[in-house]
KOLTORLUM-656999 format. One record per residue (C-alpha): x, z, y; residue in one letter. Coordinates in nm, 4 decimals, padded with zeros to 6 digits, always signed. Example, Ala and Ser with C-alpha at 12.3 -4.5 7.8 and 13.67 -1.06 7.14 Angstrom:
site east +01.2300&up +00.7800&north -00.4500&resn A
site east +01.3670&up +00.7140&north -00.1060&resn S
//
This chain:
site east -01.5894&up +06.5191&north +05.3862&resn M
site east -01.5522&up +06.5560&north +05.7163&resn K
site east -01.2176&up +06.5003&north +05.9179&resn Y
site east -01.0375&up +06.7016&north +06.2004&resn L
site east -00.7245&up +06.6692&north +06.4116&resn N
site east -00.7003&up +06.9665&north +06.5954&resn L
site east -00.3936&up +07.1211&north +06.6850&resn T
site east -00.4518&up +07.4845&north +06.9110&resn F
site east -00.1631&up +07.5626&north +07.1188&resn P
site east -00.0793&up +07.9091&north +06.9754&resn D
site east +00.0041&up +08.0357&north +06.6311&resn P
site east -00.2768&up +08.2519&north +06.5780&resn A
site east -00.5539&up +07.9927&north +06.6391&resn R
site east -00.3699&up +07.7513&north +06.4132&resn N
site east -00.4148&up +08.0078&north +06.1316&resn L
site east -00.6990&up +08.1242&north +06.1950&resn A
site east -00.8765&up +07.7637&north +06.2223&resn C
site east -00.8186&up +07.7390&north +05.8539&resn D
site east -00.9720&up +08.0644&north +05.7498&resn E
site east -01.2678&up +07.9495&north +05.9792&resn A
site east -01.3084&up +07.6041&north +05.8431&resn L
site east -01.3273&up +07.7695&north +05.4713&resn L
site east -01.5884&up +08.0269&north +05.5908&resn D
site east -01.7766&up +07.7410&north +05.7373&resn L
site east -01.8126&up +07.5522&north +05.4125&resn C
site east -01.8255&up +07.8653&north +05.1944&resn E
site east -02.1284&up +08.0288&north +05.4276&resn N
site east -02.2849&up +07.7138&north +05.5588&resn R
site east -02.2634&up +07.4757&north +05.2794&resn G
site east -02.0378&up +07.2097&north +05.4831&resn E
site east -01.9598&up +06.9620&north +05.2087&resn E
site east -01.5571&up +06.9681&north +05.2908&resn G
site east -01.3124&up +06.9319&north +05.5400&resn V
site east -00.9740&up +06.7522&north +05.6156&resn L
site east -00.7741&up +06.9151&north +05.9247&resn R
site east -00.4176&up +06.7840&north +06.0195&resn V
site east -00.2323&up +06.9452&north +06.2995&resn W
site east +00.1096&up +06.9743&north +06.4204&resn E
site east +00.2115&up +07.2561&north +06.6705&resn P
site east +00.4469&up +07.2022&north +06.9374&resn A
site east +00.6401&up +07.5419&north +06.9477&resn N
site east +00.8053&up +07.7107&north +06.6402&resn Y
site east +00.6762&up +07.9867&north +06.4511&resn F
site east +00.6929&up +08.1662&north +06.1066&resn V
site east +00.4634&up +08.2149&north +05.8712&resn V
site east +00.4758&up +08.4664&north +05.5438&resn V
site east +00.2340&up +08.4007&north +05.2598&resn G
site east -00.0236&up +08.6987&north +05.2367&resn Y
site east +00.1855&up +08.9529&north +04.9973&resn S
site east +00.5488&up +08.8542&north +05.1359&resn N
site east +00.7594&up +09.1350&north +05.1931&resn K
site east +00.8670&up +09.0227&north +05.5440&resn L
site east +01.1749&up +09.2052&north +05.5801&resn L
site east +01.3059&up +09.0212&north +05.2391&resn S
site east +01.1976&up +08.6644&north +05.3704&resn E
site east +01.2614&up +08.6455&north +05.7576&resn V
site east +01.5849&up +08.7004&north +05.9670&resn N
site east +01.3560&up +08.8764&north +06.2021&resn V
site east +01.6358&up +08.9448&north +06.4331&resn S
site east +01.7276&up +08.5802&north +06.4488&resn A
site east +01.3618&up +08.5292&north +06.5134&resn C
site east +01.3521&up +08.7753&north +06.8014&resn D
site east +01.6683&up +08.6278&north +06.9726&resn A
site east +01.4977&up +08.3007&north +06.9654&resn K
site east +01.1594&up +08.4135&north +07.0879&resn S
site east +01.0073&up +08.2550&north +06.7606&resn I
site east +00.6941&up +08.4672&north +06.6650&resn P
site east +00.6146&up +08.5939&north +06.3258&resn I
site east +00.2548&up +08.5554&north +06.1561&resn L
site east +00.1189&up +08.5862&north +05.8120&resn R
site east -00.1876&up +08.3793&north +05.6433&resn R
site east -00.4117&up +08.4617&north +05.4085&resn F
site east -00.2982&up +08.2481&north +05.1312&resn S
site east -00.0356&up +08.3133&north +04.8928&resn G
site east +00.3029&up +08.1015&north +04.8777&resn G
site east +00.6522&up +08.1894&north +05.0653&resn G
site east +00.7552&up +08.2355&north +05.4068&resn A
site east +00.7707&up +07.8656&north +05.6234&resn V
site east +00.9252&up +07.7557&north +05.9782&resn L
site east +00.6498&up +07.5670&north +06.1517&resn Q
site east +00.7187&up +07.3711&north +06.4352&resn G
site east +00.7247&up +06.9975&north +06.6121&resn P
site east +00.8402&up +06.7472&north +06.3267&resn G
site east +00.6314&up +06.9533&north +06.0645&resn C
site east +00.2576&up +06.7916&north +05.9924&resn L
site east +00.0219&up +07.0302&north +05.8497&resn N
site east -00.3066&up +06.9546&north +05.6395&resn Y
site east -00.6122&up +07.2126&north +05.5160&resn S
site east -00.8085&up +07.0956&north +05.2925&resn L
site east -01.1471&up +07.2902&north +05.2063&resn V
site east -01.3634&up +07.1555&north +04.8979&resn V
site east -01.6289&up +07.2737&north +04.7168&resn R
site east -01.5417&up +07.3868&north +04.3725&resn N
site east -01.8448&up +07.2846&north +04.1692&resn E
site east -01.8113&up +06.9153&north +04.2825&resn C
site east -01.5048&up +06.8764&north +04.3461&resn S
site east -01.3347&up +06.8312&north +04.0418&resn G
site east -01.0851&up +07.0926&north +04.1107&resn I
site east -00.9497&up +07.2746&north +03.8080&resn P
site east -00.9711&up +07.6344&north +03.7520&resn A
site east -00.6161&up +07.6477&north +03.6393&resn D
site east -00.4033&up +07.7501&north +03.9474&resn L
site east -00.1343&up +07.5222&north +03.7989&resn T
site east -00.3355&up +07.2142&north +03.7223&resn D
site east -00.5567&up +07.2766&north +04.0700&resn S
site east -00.1948&up +07.2146&north +04.2403&resn Y
site east -00.1241&up +06.8784&north +04.0101&resn R
site east -00.4777&up +06.7409&north +04.1109&resn Y
site east -00.4518&up +06.8070&north +04.5012&resn V
site east -00.0658&up +06.6847&north +04.4711&resn L
site east -00.1104&up +06.3740&north +04.2587&resn S
site east -00.3109&up +06.2312&north +04.5588&resn R
site east -00.0179&up +06.3152&north +04.7861&resn H
site east +00.2016&up +06.1592&north +04.5632&resn L
site east +00.0223&up +05.8540&north +04.5499&resn S
site east -00.0243&up +05.8566&north +04.9100&resn L
site east +00.3766&up +05.8726&north +04.9607&resn C
site east +00.4300&up +05.6185&north +04.6744&resn A
site east +00.1908&up +05.3876&north +04.8831&resn N
site east +00.4335&up +05.4262&north +05.1854&resn H
site east +00.7803&up +05.3447&north +05.0192&resn G
site east +00.8705&up +05.6814&north +04.8752&resn A
site east +00.8563&up +05.6098&north +04.5056&resn A
site east +01.0886&up +05.8674&north +04.4243&resn A
site east +00.8830&up +06.1470&north +04.5103&resn V
site east +00.7479&up +06.4047&north +04.2747&resn Q
site east +00.5638&up +06.6943&north +04.1942&resn I
site east +00.7866&up +06.9753&north +04.1473&resn Q
site east +00.7713&up +07.3392&north +04.0728&resn G
site east +00.3794&up +07.4589&north +04.1073&resn V
site east +00.3264&up +07.3723&north +04.4288&resn S
site east +00.5852&up +07.1570&north +04.5859&resn D
site east +00.6493&up +06.7489&north +04.6690&resn L
site east +01.0409&up +06.6501&north +04.6397&resn A
site east +01.2211&up +06.3141&north +04.7116&resn L
site east +01.4970&up +06.3097&north +04.4779&resn E
site east +01.4944&up +06.6866&north +04.4082&resn G
site east +01.4658&up +06.7957&north +04.7387&resn R
site east +01.1268&up +06.9425&north +04.8866&resn K
site east +00.9560&up +06.8062&north +05.1944&resn F
site east +00.6204&up +06.9747&north +05.1116&resn S
site east +00.5275&up +07.3069&north +05.0500&resn G
site east +00.1199&up +07.4161&north +04.9789&resn N
site east -00.0522&up +07.6948&north +04.8765&resn A
site east -00.4474&up +07.8103&north +04.8320&resn Q
site east -00.6927&up +08.0696&north +04.8790&resn H
site east -01.0007&up +08.0191&north +04.6562&resn R
site east -01.3752&up +08.1862&north +04.7127&resn K
site east -01.6798&up +08.1749&north +04.4988&resn R
site east -01.8141&up +07.8351&north +04.6073&resn R
site east -01.5150&up +07.6828&north +04.8250&resn C
site east -01.1381&up +07.6409&north +04.8281&resn S
site east -00.9146&up +07.6117&north +05.0685&resn L
site east -00.5666&up +07.4141&north +04.9704&resn F
site east -00.2933&up +07.3921&north +05.2662&resn H
site east +00.0657&up +07.2980&north +05.3257&resn G
site east +00.3204&up +07.1009&north +05.5225&resn T
site east +00.4983&up +06.7631&north +05.5460&resn F
site east +00.8321&up +06.7697&north +05.6747&resn L
site east +00.8538&up +06.4667&north +05.8873&resn L
site east +01.1263&up +06.5413&north +06.1575&resn H
site east +01.2120&up +06.8673&north +06.1472&resn F
site east +01.4873&up +07.0653&north +06.2491&resn D
site east +01.5787&up +07.1896&north +05.8718&resn I
site east +01.8958&up +07.3848&north +06.0035&resn A
site east +01.6833&up +07.6097&north +06.2491&resn L
site east +01.4892&up +07.7111&north +05.8708&resn I
site east +01.8446&up +07.8157&north +05.7692&resn E
site east +01.8893&up +08.0201&north +06.0378&resn A
site east +01.5422&up +08.1993&north +06.0557&resn C
site east +01.4771&up +08.2450&north +05.6434&resn L
site east +01.6372&up +08.3921&north +05.4328&resn F
site east +01.6751&up +08.2616&north +05.0460&resn M
site east +01.3468&up +08.3242&north +04.9230&resn P
site east +01.2869&up +08.6080&north +04.6798&resn S
site east +01.0783&up +08.3842&north +04.4368&resn R
site east +01.2596&up +08.0018&north +04.3847&resn Q
site east +01.1283&up +07.7465&north +04.1346&resn P
site east +01.3774&up +07.6369&north +03.8847&resn A
site east +01.4256&up +07.3213&north +04.0497&resn Y
site east +01.5745&up +07.4642&north +04.3866&resn R
site east +01.9179&up +07.5886&north +04.1471&resn Q
site east +01.9982&up +07.8516&north +04.4304&resn H
site east +02.0367&up +07.5612&north +04.6976&resn R
site east +02.0457&up +07.6837&north +05.0442&resn S
site east +01.7790&up +07.5615&north +05.2815&resn H
site east +01.9612&up +07.2712&north +05.4450&resn E
site east +02.0503&up +07.1533&north +05.0982&resn T
site east +01.7124&up +07.1859&north +04.9137&resn F
site east +01.5005&up +07.0608&north +05.2056&resn L
site east +01.4602&up +06.7270&north +05.3540&resn C
site east +01.2309&up +06.5353&north +05.5886&resn N
site east +00.9923&up +06.2395&north +05.4418&resn L
site east +01.0833&up +05.9088&north +05.6650&resn S
site east +00.6974&up +05.8490&north +05.7308&resn M
site east +00.5482&up +05.8684&north +06.0876&resn A
site east +00.2864&up +06.1464&north +06.1229&resn A
site east -00.0104&up +05.9031&north +06.1860&resn Q
site east +00.0961&up +05.7407&north +05.8972&resn D
site east +00.0630&up +06.0516&north +05.6579&resn V
site east -00.2599&up +06.1266&north +05.8531&resn C
site east -00.4243&up +05.8317&north +05.8172&resn A
site east -00.3269&up +05.8454&north +05.4713&resn A
site east -00.4729&up +06.1676&north +05.3969&resn L
site east -00.7823&up +06.0751&north +05.5281&resn R
site east -00.8323&up +05.7909&north +05.2884&resn Q
site east -00.7265&up +05.9651&north +04.9570&resn V
site east -00.9820&up +06.2692&north +05.0542&resn W
site east -01.2821&up +06.0252&north +05.1747&resn G
site east -01.2929&up +06.1995&north +05.5035&resn A
site east -01.4734&up +05.9420&north +05.6941&resn E
site east -01.6741&up +06.1437&north +05.9343&resn E
site east -01.5432&up +06.3101&north +06.2580&resn A
site east -01.6344&up +06.7609&north +06.2244&resn L
site east -01.8264&up +06.7648&north +06.5382&resn R
site east -01.8968&up +07.1489&north +06.5459&resn E
site east -01.5710&up +07.3489&north +06.4997&resn V
site east -01.6336&up +07.7237&north +06.4496&resn P
site east -01.4746&up +07.8104&north +06.7515&resn L
site east -01.6534&up +08.1684&north +06.7497&resn D
site east -01.5411&up +08.2560&north +06.3871&resn R
site east -01.1683&up +08.1660&north +06.4918&resn I
site east -01.1452&up +08.3794&north +06.7966&resn E
site east -01.3324&up +08.6693&north +06.5661&resn A
site east -01.0362&up +08.6362&north +06.3290&resn L
site east -00.7648&up +08.6077&north +06.5898&resn V
site east -00.9031&up +08.9477&north +06.7243&resn G
site east -00.9566&up +09.0750&north +06.3939&resn E
site east -00.6411&up +08.9523&north +06.2033&resn R
site east -00.3713&up +08.6965&north +06.3297&resn Y
site east -00.2909&up +08.8604&north +06.6736&resn S
site east -00.2217&up +09.1743&north +06.5552&resn R
site east +00.0989&up +09.3531&north +06.4357&resn K
site east -00.1071&up +09.5596&north +06.1617&resn Q
site east -00.1849&up +09.2168&north +05.9889&resn W
site east +00.1367&up +09.0272&north +06.0597&resn N
site east +00.3692&up +09.3109&north +05.9749&resn F
site east +00.1566&up +09.4697&north +05.7263&resn K
site east +00.4314&up +09.4373&north +05.4528&resn Y
//
């Protein structure tokens, strides 16, 4: 598996990069890629089928000059920004051992991340809901996926030193909630994991065997996707 530590300065290219890496593996036979990135500025990302006005406080985002974008995978709305480390994992379906069942596939990926946290002193971390990691019942990692015929993308977040109060201001209570949330507000439901970003990156690289650097980043495909989707209001505000 190849490794890529790359953060673009703008939200659209960061989202487009994940899709471009999936396309790279799907169409060119790349063995798999692990990418890590952490944005310097805040922006909101809604899941592919989210109804934006139900999930996002648009007026609050506008007042704070926080852009709103839509990703191509499922899951709920998230606030991105400094202190939120992202991973993107592209694997080949036939040789990765990823189960076909949706819940089982998340368990396969998150069990490795669970061991990552346990090895760094977070022994109280558990897999919760379908696709979360939580520390003593408070979520610090949300995850989503997008599958193609040959390859799958799993991507998600690690809250490390994030401004959780800002999430409260920008996002409404989600329309779909896991049972373990128990209708808690963002501030009482979410938490930061006490790990340094470089330690999480190194541990992710180890658990996924991402030893060799990805040399050829699909920049042309990223630019094409930015133009086709991620910079367009018709895409970001489609629902």
